[in-house]
Phi, psi and omega in degrees: 000142178271153179288144176292143180281141176290141178294137179246154179287151171298158179301314179197160177204156176288141178297334180278355180227059186294128180293138181294339181268002180251127179301135016268013169072351179228143181301316181296320178291324178294319177299317179296316179301315181294318180297316186278336184239023185306311183297318180291323177298318179294318180299324180279355183077025183264342186229123179226157176255129175237104186064238180264000184259144168266129181243134177261127178264126186303316182295316178294324179294322177298321177295319178301313180295322180297324177297329182280346184299326182293340179285344184279332186307317183263007183275118181265131172247161187311312181296338181262350184288134178293136179253144175284158180298328182292315182282335179289333182278352182280000000 
């Protein structure tokens, strides 16, 4: 059996036509991401202007996401949070 291939990002897409399979998966969330991280997206080579359009480059966007990966290490979610013996017995 062959190994399943990892999903790859599209080469590029218009910021106004965000692909549903690319995080953050919704146009409104993508607009917010672009507004709040514009400088960093440009620095990573993920965001360029072509005429009146903003274009997201897949390779640069992958670099942008990889930079954010280190922020996840210390992020506690409920299933990973240590419980005290007192609260675990309830």
